[in-house]
C-alpha positions as CSV (number, residue, x, y, z in Angstrom):
1,M,-7.9,30.8,19.6
2,K,-8.6,29.4,16.1
3,K,-4.9,28.5,15.7
4,L,-4.9,26.7,19.0
5,C,-8.0,24.7,18.0
6,T,-6.4,23.8,14.7
7,I,-3.2,22.6,16.4
8,L,-5.2,20.5,18.9
9,Y,-7.3,19.0,16.1
10,V,-4.2,18.2,13.9
11,F,-1.9,16.8,16.6
12,G,-3.7,16.3,19.9
13,I,-6.7,14.2,18.8
14,P,-4.8,11.8,16.6
15,I,-2.2,11.1,19.3
16,L,-5.0,10.4,21.8
17,L,-6.7,8.1,19.3
18,A,-3.4,6.3,18.6
19,W,-3.0,5.8,22.3
20,L,-6.5,4.4,22.6
21,L,-6.2,2.1,19.6
22,V,-3.0,0.3,20.5
23,I,-1.8,-2.2,17.9
24,N,-1.7,-5.7,19.3
25,P,1.2,-7.7,17.8
26,D,-0.6,-11.0,18.4
27,K,-3.8,-10.1,16.6
28,E,-4.4,-10.3,12.8
29,Y,-6.0,-7.2,11.3
30,G,-8.2,-6.7,8.3
31,W,-8.8,-3.9,5.8
32,F,-10.7,-1.6,8.1
33,M,-8.0,-1.5,10.7
34,G,-5.6,-0.9,7.9
35,I,-7.3,2.4,7.2
36,V,-7.3,3.3,10.9
37,H,-3.7,2.3,11.5
38,G,-2.6,4.0,8.3
39,A,-4.3,7.2,9.3
40,L,-2.7,7.0,12.7
41,A,0.8,6.0,11.5
42,I,2.3,9.4,12.1
43,P,1.0,9.7,15.7
44,N,2.1,6.1,16.3
45,W,5.5,7.0,15.0
46,I,5.7,10.0,17.4
47,I,4.6,7.8,20.4
48,S,7.2,5.1,19.3
49,L,9.9,7.7,19.8
50,F,9.1,7.8,23.5
51,S,7.8,4.2,24.1
52,E,9.8,1.1,23.3
53,G,7.8,-1.6,21.5
54,W,5.1,0.7,20.1
55,L,4.1,-0.4,16.6
56,M,3.2,1.8,13.6
57,K,1.9,-1.2,11.6
58,A,0.6,-4.5,12.6
59,T,2.9,-7.5,12.3
60,L,0.0,-9.9,11.4
61,F,-2.3,-8.6,8.7
62,S,-4.1,-9.4,5.5
63,S,-3.1,-8.1,2.1
64,A,-6.0,-5.7,2.1
65,Y,-4.7,-4.3,5.4
66,G,-1.4,-3.5,3.7
67,V,-3.0,-1.8,0.7
68,W,-5.4,0.3,2.8
69,W,-2.6,1.1,5.4
70,W,-0.5,2.7,2.6
71,I,-3.5,4.6,1.1
72,A,-4.5,6.0,4.5
73,L,-0.9,6.9,5.3
74,C,-0.5,8.9,2.1
75,A,-3.8,10.7,2.8
76,S,-2.7,11.4,6.3
77,I,0.6,12.8,5.2
78,I,-1.2,15.1,2.7
79,E,-3.6,16.2,5.5
80,Y,-0.7,17.0,7.9
81,I,1.2,19.0,5.3
82,S,-1.9,21.0,4.3
83,S,-2.7,21.6,8.0
84,V,0.8,22.8,8.7
85,I,0.6,25.2,5.7
86,Y,-2.7,26.4,6.9
87,I,-1.4,27.1,10.4
88,A,1.7,28.8,9.1
89,K,-0.5,31.1,6.9
90,S,-2.9,32.1,9.6
């Protein structure tokens, strides 16, 4: 049961959030949404495999968005790797 909860936490919730927080290509985003979109870049990538036109990163953004997007993406990758290792060990 603990393993199932961990899998849902790591993969299910981020995909749901990415689906709810769709990136609008006509809107300009700032630094805060850079953090959100960077943290959800992997779920957005997974959704983009099945949905044409789904964005991983906004097309119109400030320079702070780009910086925070990369920081959040790196933190997200580290979190996913550590979660997969944790699931594999348990």
